[in-house]
N, C-alpha and C positions, 0 to 999 in steps of 0.2 A: 523781301520776296524774290530776290535774285535777278531782277531786271535792270537794276540801276536807275529806277525811276526817281525823279526828284521828290524829296519829302515836302509835303505841303502842310501849312498851317490849317486850322479849322476854317471852314467857309465863312464863319462869322468873324468880324473884326480883323480881317486881313486886308492888306493893301492890294492884293491881287484882284483882278476884275473879272466880271462875267462877260463872256464874249457872245456876240450875236452875229452869226454869219448869214449873209444874204446877197442876192444879186438880182438886179432889175430884170435880167433875161428870163428868170424863173417865172415872173409874172406874165411873160409873153408866150408861154407855152399854151398851145391851142388844141382843143379836142375836136375841132371841126364842127359840122352842122348837125348838132344833136339836140334832142329834146329830152332832158333828164337822161336816162340810160338807153334811149332808143334813137337810132339814126333817123333824121328827118327824111320823109318820103312816103309815097302812097297816102295813107290816111293819117300819118303822123305829122301834125302841123308844126312849123317852127314856133319857138317861144319868143315873146317880145323882148324879154331881158334874160333869156335862158341860155341853153347850151348844156353841157355836162354839169352835174353837181360838183365836180372837181373843177372849180373855176378859180381864177386868180384872186377874186374879190376877198375871200375870207383871209387869205394870206396878206394881201396888200393892206386891207383895213387893220389887220393885226399890227403891222409895222406902223401904219399911220396913227393908230391910237397911241402907241408908245411915243411917237413924235409929238403928238398933241399934249400929252400929259408931262412930257419932259423926261420920261424914263429912258428914252434912247440916249440922252446925254450922259446917263450914269453907266452905260454899257460900253464895252469895247466893240464898236461896230466894225466888222471886218468883211472883206470879200475873199475870194479864192480863185484858183485857176481850175479849169475843168478837170475831171478825172481823166487820166491818160489811157490809151489803149492797154498799156501794161497793167494799169490798175484794174481795168475792167476784165481783163483776161484771167485774173486771179479768181474770178467768180463766174464769169460768163464765157461760153465757148465762142470761138471765132465765127463759127457758122451763124450764130444768132446776131452777133454784133455787126457782121457784114450785111445780113439781110435787113436789119434795122437801119443801118447807115444808108444802104442803097435806096430804101423806101423814103427815108428822110430827104435825101438829095433830089429825089424825084417829086417832092412836094408834099409828102406825108401820106397817110392812109390809116388803116386799122391793122394792128398786129396783135395777136393773142386775144384773150377774152376781155372785152371792154377796155381796149387800149388804143383809141384813136389819137392821132397827133397830126399836127400841121407841119409846114415847111420848117426845117431846122430843128425838128424835134429831137434828133439824136444829139446834137450839140448842147441843147438846153438840158437834156436828161444827164449828159456828162457833167454839166455844171452843177446840177442838183447833187449828184454823187460827190463831186469835188468839194462842195460846201461841207458835207458830212465828213469827208476825209480830213479836211483842213481843221474843222472843229475838234475832232477827236485828237488829231496830232497836237494841237495847241494845248489841250488839257494834259496829255501824256508827257509833253515836254515841260510842263510846269509854267507855261507862258500865261495861262489863264487858270483861275480856280475852277471854273466850270464853263460850259458853253452850250449854245442853242444854234442849231442849223435850220434855217427856214428853207428846207429843201422842197422843191416842186419841179417836176412830178414826184409824187411820193414813191416808196419803194418796197414796203413790207410784204406785198403780195407777189412780187416778181420772183420767179423760180430761176434757176440757173439758165435753163434753156427756153423758158416760156414766160413772157410778160402776162400780167393779169390784173384786173381791177384798177385801172388808171396807173399802174406801176410799171414802168418801162425798164428800169435798172434797179438792182438791189442796193440801195444807197448805203444802208448800214453794213451789210457784208463787205461792200467795196471798201468802206472806211476801216473796218476791223481788219481785213486782210492786208491792207496797206500798213496798218500799225504792226501787225504780227510780223510781216515781212521785213519791216524796218527795225525790228528788235525793240519796239517801244512798249510791248506788253506780251505776256504769255497766256493770261487767262482773262476773259472778258464775260460779263453778264449782261444779257439783253432783257429788259422788261418792256413788254409791249402792251400799253393800255389803250390802244386804238380799239374801237368797239368791234372791229372785224378781226378775225383770226389772222395772226401773222404767219401765214402758211409758207410764204417764201423764205423768210429767215429761218423758220423751223426746218424746212426741207434742206436747206444749204448746210445746216449744222447738225442734222439729225444723227449722224453716226460719228460725231466728233466729241471729245471730252474737254476741249480747251475753251469752248464757248457755251455757256449756259443760256438757254432760250426759254423765257416764260411769257405766255400770252394770256391776258385777261380779256374776255370778249363776250359779246352776246351769243348765246348758244344758237347754232344752226342759222346764223345770219348770212355771212359771206366769208369764204366759200362754204356752202352748207355740207359738203361731203367731207370736210376735214374738222379738226379742232377738238378731238376727243380727249377726255381726261386720262384715259389709259395709254395714250401715245407718249411714251417716256423716252424715246430715242432707241437706237439699236447699236449693236456692236460696242465699240469703244464709247459711243455716246449714250449708252444705256443709263437712264437717270438724269441726263443733262438736258432734257426737254420737259416742259410742264405746261399743259393747257388748263386754263381755269374757265370753263364755259359757265356763264351766269345766265339765269333765265330773264326773259324781257321784264322790265319793271324794276330791275336792280338800280338802286340810287346811291346817294351820298354815303350813308352809313355802311351799305354793303361793300362799296369799293374800299373804304378805309379799313373795314374788318378783314377783307381778303388780303389786303397788303400786309396788315399786322400779323394775321394768323398764319398765312401761307407763304407769301412772296418774300417777306423780309427773312424768315428763318431759312428758306431755301438759298437765298443769295449769301447770307452770312455763312452757311455751311460750305458753300462753293469757294468762298475767299477769292473773289476776282481782284484784279488790279485796277479795273475801271468799270463803272456801270454806265450802260448806254440805254436810254429810254426811247422807244419808238412812240412818239407823243402825238397820238390822235386826239381830237376834241369831239369826236362824234358820238360819245356816250351821253351827251346832254339830252334833256327832255324835249328839246325843239329841233333836234337834228332830223332831216328828212330821210336818212338812210338807216335809222336804227330806232330801237324802242326802249331806251334806257332813261334814267332820271338823275344823271349827274349834274352838277353845277360848276360854276367857275371856282367856287370854294373847294369843291371836291378835288380839282386839279391842283389848287394851291396847297391843300393839306397832303395830297399824295406826294407832291414835290418836297414838302417839308420832311415826310417820311423817308424818301429816298436820299435826300441830303444828309439826314442823320445816319442812315445806313452807310452811305459812302464815307462819311467821317470815321465811322466805326471800322470799316473793312478795307478801305483803299485810299486813305489819306485825302478823302474828299473828292476824288476824281469822278466827275459826272458829266455826261454829254447827252443832250437831247436832240433828236431829229424829228422834224415836223412830218406827220403822216396825214391822216384824214381829218374830217371836220367840215360839215357842209352847210352850216348856218352862217351866212355872211354877216349877220348881225351879231351873233353871240360868240363865235370863235375868237374875235379880237379880245373880248373880255376874259375868256378863259386863258388865252395866251399871255395877256398882260398880267394876270394873277401869277402864272408860272414864272414869268421873268421878274416880277417884283420879288417873289420868294427866293428865286435863285441868286439874285443880286443883293438881297437884304435891304432893298430900297424902302423908303417911307412913302413913295409916290404910288397912290392907289387909284384905280379906275373903278368907280362905284358900279357894282353889278346891277344892271337895269331890271333883272328878274328878281332881285332879292326881296323887295317889299311884299310881293305876292307869292313868294316861293314857299309853298307848304309841302313840297315833295321830299324835303330832307328829313321828315319825321321818321325815325327808325322803327316805330311801332306799327306801321301799316302792315296788314296781314300778309301781303305778298312779300314784303321785305323781311318779315320774320321767317317766312319760308326760305328765303335766300340764305339767312343765317344758318338754318338747318343743313342746307346743301354744303355750305362752307365747312361746317363741322364734320360732315361725312367725308369731304375731301381731305380735311386735315387728319382725321383718323386713318384714312387709307395711306397717307404718307408717313404715318407714325410720329406726327408732331404733337 
């Protein structure tokens, strides 16, 4: 491919390990005095165990579950240094970084749309981006077969100049731009399966041809004014952006179908040197901020699909960065399923929803309708 990247063996049966990048400070990121997405005050009462849906508990419990099952011991558990100002300036203008840092040093506040943060928020966000940067770098250098970054705060809604939707820095673009600047890769594919549109990543790469961005999301959820199927990029980036909006109620079979029918052919045609996943777990049936019907097994099988794709097109190079997912109970099981699949481990955390889970049936009328929508998108793309 012309980049001098190390040649990797297949993800299965290799002595290389799966990396898990995390830092305790990311669990300390605070959104301030909120009740769900509303600031407390007036007639909005504080919540007993509440705050923002984007809380540390889903992420902390994800890591805790791996510690309890023993899966953590089979992973290369790593830390990172915060993204530097130079790293951040490749994506964000100095004016935004300065305003963010000044507000952070003054004790925090709210910047952008639904982006409250507490004291030290700038430094924690820089650490979150630094974890993604380090994970991608380790994969591209051949130190790890694949890697997961437990980044918090998330990043896929963050525009170059404007934070949005709990996202204060664009974690994945910061990681990608560092890799491109360091000569570690020339072509990168980003698959965003968070239930909300990855509008920030899309906007940053909309007119570029070196990064393919694909977002699978619930149609008209957040942000409602973006996410159209016809938005394919512009200029040099024409055809290098793809949105796949799915109607509410899409579930397990629909997600696997859209991966197989649309996403995989698009990535294979692009021939990236690494695949990056914006890994949100908010498409599950019990997530408070969406209306989809995915399960832990959905994420396990999508991970299996992208691992096979990575083996096929880029020597297995795959990195995932944590995005959304707001069920504190269920996100850990989704994450555990992904990490078990990425690492090839035999250690499983039994899905507590599985015994009564009837929503994976592909023959439900609304899910049959989704299959028709996928077929129309596939025809429009000439697949």
